[in-house]
C-alpha positions as CSV (number, residue, x, y, z in Angstrom):
1,M,39.1,6.3,-0.5
2,E,40.2,2.7,-0.4
3,D,37.3,1.6,-2.6
4,T,38.3,4.3,-5.2
5,R,41.9,3.0,-5.2
6,K,40.7,-0.5,-5.5
7,G,38.5,0.5,-8.5
8,V,41.5,2.2,-10.2
9,S,43.6,-0.9,-9.6
10,I,41.0,-3.2,-11.1
11,A,40.7,-1.0,-14.1
12,A,44.4,-0.7,-14.7
13,R,44.8,-4.5,-14.3
14,A,42.0,-5.0,-16.9
15,V,43.9,-2.8,-19.4
16,A,47.1,-4.7,-18.7
17,R,45.3,-8.0,-19.4
18,L,43.9,-6.6,-22.6
19,L,47.4,-5.7,-23.8
20,R,48.7,-9.2,-23.0
21,S,45.8,-10.7,-24.9
22,L,47.0,-8.6,-27.9
23,S,50.6,-9.9,-27.4
24,D,51.7,-6.5,-26.0
25,P,51.6,-4.4,-29.2
26,P,53.9,-1.4,-29.5
27,I,51.2,1.0,-28.3
28,R,51.8,3.1,-25.2
29,I,48.8,3.5,-22.8
30,E,48.6,6.6,-20.6
31,L,46.1,6.1,-17.7
32,W,44.0,8.7,-16.0
33,N,46.1,8.4,-12.8
34,G,49.4,9.2,-14.4
35,E,50.4,5.5,-14.8
36,S,51.6,4.2,-18.1
37,L,51.7,0.8,-19.7
38,G,53.4,-0.6,-22.8
39,P,56.7,0.5,-24.4
40,P,58.4,3.9,-23.9
41,P,57.4,6.6,-26.4
42,A,60.5,6.0,-28.6
43,R,59.5,2.4,-29.3
44,A,55.7,3.0,-29.6
45,V,53.8,3.7,-32.8
46,G,51.5,5.9,-30.8
47,T,49.8,6.5,-27.5
48,V,46.3,5.8,-26.3
49,R,45.2,8.1,-23.4
50,I,42.4,6.6,-21.2
51,R,40.6,9.4,-19.3
52,D,38.9,7.5,-16.5
53,A,38.7,4.1,-14.8
54,R,35.2,3.3,-16.1
55,A,36.4,3.9,-19.7
56,A,39.2,1.4,-19.1
57,L,36.8,-1.2,-17.8
58,R,34.5,-0.7,-20.8
59,L,37.4,-1.0,-23.2
60,A,38.7,-4.2,-21.7
61,A,35.2,-5.7,-21.6
62,D,34.4,-5.2,-25.3
63,L,37.3,-3.8,-27.4
64,E,35.5,-4.1,-30.7
65,L,32.5,-1.9,-29.8
66,E,33.7,0.2,-26.9
67,A,37.0,1.5,-28.5
68,G,35.0,3.4,-31.1
69,D,32.3,4.6,-28.6
70,L,34.9,5.8,-26.1
71,Y,36.9,7.6,-28.7
72,T,33.7,9.2,-30.0
73,E,32.8,10.3,-26.4
74,G,36.3,11.8,-25.9
75,R,37.1,9.4,-23.1
76,I,40.0,7.9,-24.9
77,D,42.3,9.8,-27.3
78,L,44.9,8.7,-29.8
79,E,48.2,10.5,-30.1
80,G,50.4,9.8,-33.2
81,D,49.3,8.2,-36.4
82,P,45.8,6.7,-35.8
83,I,46.2,4.4,-38.7
84,A,49.4,2.9,-37.3
85,I,47.8,2.4,-33.9
86,V,44.8,0.5,-35.3
87,R,47.1,-1.5,-37.6
88,E,49.0,-2.9,-34.6
89,V,45.7,-4.1,-33.1
90,F,44.8,-5.8,-36.4
91,K,48.3,-7.4,-36.6
92,A,47.8,-8.8,-33.1
93,G,44.4,-10.1,-34.1
94,S,45.7,-11.7,-37.3
95,A,48.4,-13.6,-35.4
96,R,46.1,-15.0,-32.8
97,G,42.7,-15.2,-34.5
98,F,40.9,-11.8,-34.2
99,G,37.6,-13.3,-33.2
100,R,39.1,-14.7,-30.0
101,L,40.0,-11.2,-28.9
102,L,36.5,-9.9,-29.2
103,R,33.3,-10.7,-27.4
104,P,30.9,-12.6,-29.6
105,G,28.1,-10.4,-30.9
106,R,24.6,-10.7,-29.7
107,L,22.0,-12.3,-31.9
108,T,20.6,-8.9,-32.7
109,D,24.0,-7.9,-34.1
110,W,23.6,-10.4,-36.9
111,I,20.1,-9.4,-38.0
112,R,20.2,-6.9,-40.8
113,R,17.3,-5.0,-42.2
114,T,17.8,-4.4,-45.9
115,D,14.3,-4.1,-47.2
116,S,13.6,-1.0,-49.3
117,R,12.3,1.2,-46.4
118,S,15.3,0.2,-44.2
119,S,17.7,0.8,-47.0
120,R,16.5,4.4,-47.3
121,R,16.8,4.9,-43.5
122,N,20.3,3.4,-43.5
123,A,21.4,5.6,-46.4
124,Q,20.1,8.7,-44.6
125,H,22.1,7.8,-41.5
126,H,25.4,7.7,-43.5
127,Y,25.0,9.7,-46.7
128,D,22.6,12.5,-45.8
129,V,25.0,14.0,-43.2
130,G,25.3,16.9,-45.5
131,N,27.0,17.6,-48.9
132,E,29.2,20.3,-47.4
133,F,30.6,17.7,-44.9
134,Y,31.7,15.3,-47.6
135,S,32.9,18.1,-49.9
136,L,35.5,19.1,-47.2
137,W,37.5,15.8,-47.6
138,L,36.4,14.1,-50.9
139,D,37.8,15.1,-54.3
140,E,36.3,17.8,-56.4
141,R,33.9,15.4,-58.1
142,M,32.6,14.0,-54.8
143,V,33.6,10.4,-55.5
144,Y,33.2,8.3,-52.3
145,T,34.6,5.0,-53.5
146,C,38.1,3.6,-54.0
147,A,40.3,5.6,-56.3
148,Y,42.7,4.0,-58.8
149,F,46.4,5.2,-58.7
150,P,48.3,4.4,-61.9
151,D,51.2,6.0,-60.0
152,P,51.1,6.1,-56.2
153,E,52.3,9.7,-56.4
154,D,49.1,10.8,-58.2
155,D,46.9,13.2,-56.4
156,L,43.3,12.2,-55.4
157,E,41.6,14.1,-58.2
158,H,43.6,12.3,-60.9
159,A,43.2,9.0,-59.2
160,Q,39.4,9.3,-59.0
161,V,39.2,10.1,-62.7
162,A,41.5,7.2,-63.4
163,K,39.1,4.9,-61.4
164,M,36.1,6.0,-63.4
165,E,38.0,5.5,-66.6
166,H,39.2,2.1,-65.4
167,V,35.6,1.1,-64.9
168,C,34.5,2.4,-68.3
169,R,37.3,0.5,-70.1
170,K,36.3,-2.7,-68.3
171,L,32.8,-2.2,-69.5
172,R,34.0,-1.4,-73.0
173,L,31.5,1.4,-73.4
174,R,30.5,2.5,-76.9
175,P,28.6,5.6,-78.0
176,G,24.9,5.2,-78.1
177,E,24.8,2.4,-75.5
178,H,22.4,2.5,-72.5
179,V,23.8,2.0,-69.0
180,I,22.1,1.3,-65.7
181,E,23.9,2.2,-62.6
182,A,22.7,0.9,-59.2
183,G,23.8,3.2,-56.3
184,C,25.3,6.2,-58.0
185,G,26.5,8.4,-55.1
186,W,26.8,12.0,-56.1
187,G,26.6,11.1,-59.8
188,S,30.2,11.4,-60.8
189,L,30.5,8.1,-62.7
190,A,27.3,8.5,-64.5
191,L,28.3,11.9,-65.7
192,H,31.7,10.7,-66.7
193,M,30.3,7.9,-68.7
194,A,27.9,10.2,-70.6
195,R,30.4,13.0,-71.2
196,H,33.4,10.9,-72.2
197,H,31.9,7.8,-73.8
198,G,28.7,9.0,-75.4
199,V,26.3,6.7,-73.5
200,T,23.0,7.4,-71.8
201,V,22.6,6.5,-68.2
202,R,19.8,5.7,-65.8
203,A,21.2,5.8,-62.2
204,V,19.2,5.0,-59.1
205,N,20.0,5.9,-55.4
206,V,18.1,5.9,-52.2
207,S,19.9,9.0,-50.7
208,H,17.8,12.1,-51.3
209,E,20.7,14.6,-50.8
210,Q,22.9,12.7,-53.2
211,V,20.2,12.5,-55.9
212,V,19.4,16.2,-55.6
213,Y,23.2,17.1,-55.9
214,A,23.6,14.7,-58.9
215,R,20.7,16.3,-60.8
216,E,22.1,19.8,-60.2
217,Q,25.5,18.6,-61.6
218,A,23.8,17.1,-64.7
219,E,22.1,20.5,-65.3
220,K,25.3,22.4,-64.8
221,Q,27.2,20.1,-67.2
222,G,24.4,20.1,-69.8
223,L,24.0,16.3,-69.5
224,Q,20.4,16.2,-68.2
225,D,19.1,14.8,-71.4
226,R,21.6,11.9,-71.3
227,V,21.7,11.1,-67.6
228,E,18.7,10.4,-65.4
229,F,19.1,10.3,-61.6
230,A,16.2,8.5,-59.9
231,L,15.4,8.4,-56.2
232,D,14.6,4.7,-56.2
233,D,15.7,1.3,-54.9
234,Y,17.7,-1.1,-57.1
235,R,14.9,-3.7,-56.7
236,N,12.6,-1.5,-58.9
237,L,15.0,-1.3,-61.9
238,A,13.3,-2.1,-65.2
239,G,13.9,-1.7,-68.9
240,R,17.0,-2.9,-70.9
241,C,20.6,-1.9,-70.8
242,D,23.8,-2.7,-72.6
243,K,25.9,-2.3,-69.5
244,F,25.1,-2.6,-65.8
245,V,27.4,-1.1,-63.2
246,S,27.3,-0.8,-59.4
247,V,30.2,0.8,-57.5
248,G,30.1,0.8,-53.7
249,M,26.5,-0.3,-53.3
250,L,26.8,-4.0,-52.7
251,E,28.0,-3.5,-49.1
252,H,24.5,-2.2,-48.3
253,V,22.6,-5.0,-50.1
254,G,23.3,-7.8,-47.7
255,P,24.0,-11.5,-48.7
256,E,20.4,-12.4,-48.1
257,N,19.5,-10.2,-51.1
258,Y,22.2,-11.3,-53.6
259,H,19.7,-13.6,-55.3
260,T,17.4,-10.6,-55.7
261,L,20.1,-8.4,-57.1
262,G,21.1,-11.2,-59.5
263,A,17.4,-11.4,-60.7
264,V,17.3,-7.7,-61.2
265,I,20.5,-7.7,-63.4
266,D,19.1,-10.7,-65.3
267,R,15.9,-8.7,-65.9
268,V,17.7,-5.6,-67.3
269,L,20.9,-6.8,-69.0
270,A,20.9,-7.3,-72.7
271,P,21.9,-10.7,-74.1
272,H,25.4,-9.4,-75.1
273,G,25.7,-7.0,-72.2
274,L,28.5,-6.6,-69.7
275,G,28.3,-5.9,-66.0
276,L,30.6,-4.7,-63.3
277,I,30.3,-4.8,-59.5
278,H,32.8,-3.0,-57.3
279,S,32.6,-3.8,-53.6
280,M,34.6,-4.0,-50.4
281,G,35.1,-7.7,-49.5
282,L,36.7,-10.3,-47.3
283,S,39.0,-13.1,-48.0
284,Q,36.5,-15.5,-46.2
285,P,33.0,-15.0,-45.0
286,G,32.6,-13.0,-41.8
287,R,30.8,-10.0,-40.4
288,M,31.7,-6.4,-40.4
289,N,33.3,-4.8,-37.3
290,R,30.4,-4.3,-34.9
291,W,31.2,-0.6,-34.2
292,L,31.3,0.2,-37.9
293,E,28.1,-1.7,-38.6
294,Q,26.2,-0.2,-35.7
295,R,27.5,3.4,-35.6
296,I,28.7,4.2,-39.2
297,F,27.1,1.8,-41.7
298,P,23.8,0.5,-40.3
299,N,23.0,-3.0,-41.5
300,A,26.0,-3.1,-43.9
301,S,27.8,-6.3,-44.8
302,T,31.1,-7.0,-46.5
303,P,31.0,-10.2,-48.6
304,S,33.6,-12.7,-49.6
305,L,34.1,-13.6,-53.2
306,R,32.3,-16.9,-52.7
307,Q,29.3,-15.0,-51.3
308,M,29.3,-12.7,-54.2
309,M,28.9,-15.7,-56.5
310,D,25.3,-15.9,-55.2
311,I,24.6,-12.9,-57.5
312,F,26.0,-14.6,-60.6
313,E,25.7,-18.4,-60.4
314,P,21.9,-18.7,-60.0
315,R,21.4,-16.7,-63.2
316,R,24.2,-18.4,-65.1
317,F,26.3,-15.3,-65.4
318,A,29.9,-15.9,-66.4
319,V,32.7,-14.0,-64.5
320,L,35.2,-12.6,-66.9
321,D,37.6,-10.7,-64.7
322,V,38.3,-10.2,-60.9
323,E,40.7,-7.5,-59.7
324,N,41.6,-6.7,-56.1
325,L,42.3,-3.0,-55.5
326,R,43.0,-3.3,-51.8
327,L,46.1,-1.1,-51.7
328,H,44.5,1.5,-53.9
329,Y,41.7,1.8,-51.3
330,A,44.2,2.1,-48.5
331,L,45.9,5.0,-50.2
332,T,42.5,6.6,-51.0
333,L,41.6,6.5,-47.3
334,R,44.9,8.1,-46.4
335,H,44.1,10.9,-48.7
336,W,40.6,11.3,-47.2
337,L,41.9,11.3,-43.7
338,S,44.6,13.9,-44.5
339,R,42.0,16.2,-45.9
340,Y,39.6,15.4,-43.1
341,D,42.2,16.5,-40.5
342,E,43.0,19.7,-42.5
343,A,39.3,20.6,-42.4
344,W,38.8,19.5,-38.7
345,R,37.6,22.8,-37.3
346,R,34.9,23.3,-40.0
347,I,33.8,19.6,-39.7
348,R,33.3,20.0,-36.0
349,E,31.2,23.1,-36.6
350,L,29.0,21.2,-39.1
351,V,28.4,17.9,-37.4
352,G,29.5,18.3,-33.8
353,D,32.4,16.9,-31.9
354,R,31.0,13.3,-31.4
355,R,30.2,12.7,-35.1
356,A,33.4,14.4,-36.2
357,R,35.4,12.1,-34.0
358,A,33.4,9.0,-35.1
359,W,34.1,9.7,-38.8
360,R,37.8,10.3,-38.1
361,L,38.1,7.0,-36.4
362,Y,36.2,5.3,-39.2
363,L,38.5,6.6,-41.9
364,A,41.6,5.7,-39.9
365,G,40.4,2.3,-38.9
366,T,39.3,1.4,-42.4
367,A,42.6,2.5,-43.9
368,A,44.3,0.3,-41.3
369,A,42.1,-2.6,-42.3
370,F,42.9,-2.3,-46.0
371,E,46.6,-1.9,-45.3
372,E,46.7,-5.1,-43.1
373,G,44.6,-7.1,-45.6
374,V,41.7,-7.4,-43.2
375,V,39.4,-6.0,-45.9
376,H,39.8,-6.1,-49.7
377,L,38.3,-4.3,-52.7
378,F,36.9,-6.4,-55.5
379,Q,35.9,-5.4,-59.0
380,I,34.1,-8.2,-60.9
381,V,33.3,-8.0,-64.6
382,F,30.6,-10.5,-65.8
383,T,28.3,-11.3,-68.7
384,R,25.8,-13.9,-69.8
385,E,27.4,-17.4,-70.2
386,R,26.8,-17.6,-73.9
387,N,28.1,-14.2,-74.8
388,S,31.2,-14.5,-76.9
389,R,31.5,-10.8,-77.7
390,I,34.2,-10.4,-75.1
391,P,37.7,-9.1,-75.0
392,W,40.4,-11.4,-76.3
393,T,43.1,-9.9,-74.1
394,R,43.3,-7.2,-71.4
395,A,44.9,-4.7,-73.8
396,H,41.7,-2.5,-73.7
397,L,42.4,-1.7,-70.0
398,H,45.7,0.1,-70.7
399,P,45.6,1.6,-74.2
400,G,47.4,4.8,-73.3
401,D,50.0,6.0,-70.8
402,H,49.4,6.8,-67.2
403,D,48.8,10.5,-67.8
404,A,45.8,9.7,-70.1
405,L,44.5,7.2,-67.7
406,A,44.7,9.6,-64.8
407,G,42.7,12.2,-66.7
408,R,45.6,14.5,-67.6
409,G,44.9,13.9,-71.3
410,D,41.9,12.7,-73.3
411,A,39.8,10.5,-70.9
412,R,37.8,8.9,-73.7
413,G,39.9,5.7,-73.9
414,V,39.3,2.9,-76.3
415,A,36.0,1.0,-76.0
């Protein structure tokens, strides 16, 4: 009995030390033995319940990896707003240097496999969970990237249409042009470009379930003759295009392959073509959170702007525009999490308790990261360095009122 009490005491002290290392954030900790740490409920943003002593020791030993694993296992629970709880951890980390709060990763944590075979396997882990799963919390068009909110009060459906139109205006699409899209998700952007801007699109993706769904949507919308969805890797792209676009794929490419991606774009983009890359990013080079990288996005990498230049500079592409949509992604994630929680019972039936909990923490944690400025969202427009057929001003981005931009009126815009 004495040994058990000693073990409990050691675990409780370990959690107390962890809180001190985080400068005692306003998070209440409820321990398995009835003891509590941190501020009283009225002054706490939320409560973390730790179910057993071993969980406490694991959490204190490796916060970055074990917090996610223990939540997934049901050995710790979050009460209150999960985004607010994670934000407080990020705030503490920002004040003291987040890397010092976390155990350095092993060498194997830094080795990414991003060859074409591994890319397919990584995509299957994340995107082939099942279309019904994603349909429960995404918008009606199944857009799984940052939305664009002309008005923060817009709903998610309008904001996702506004994002697609924002991309189309940046690319200055014109009827009859040919577009190549690398990493097309469930096909919403390709279909939007073809329907509203009169272009033809060849879109590639390594997720089988997404490509099958996208082809079905093209058939339903009568766009199969203007949009081709190919189950293929971006490295195999060929032919010529007037516009190149990639929204939400770069995170899976890896900085070690940016030269390759740049060479692919150089191979396909016409002399007077425009390109746009939309990607999560960091304010300075660093690695993705280990739990997210290992459990949710295998082998993913979030680049800094300087790292992204390795796509453009070696091929002498000129950057025309950079926009940071960080707060738009934070709001997008709040919408996703709200819908996710509403569909919680069905989600658990589909994917099981562990995966359901893992995805919930991923959505909450990522929202917190964007709100705290830990992660950003970059849209970069580029062209070849000698192309002078470029916009004189940014007037083409906002030719109409917010209602038109959000899809409430004609979404064609002005190319």
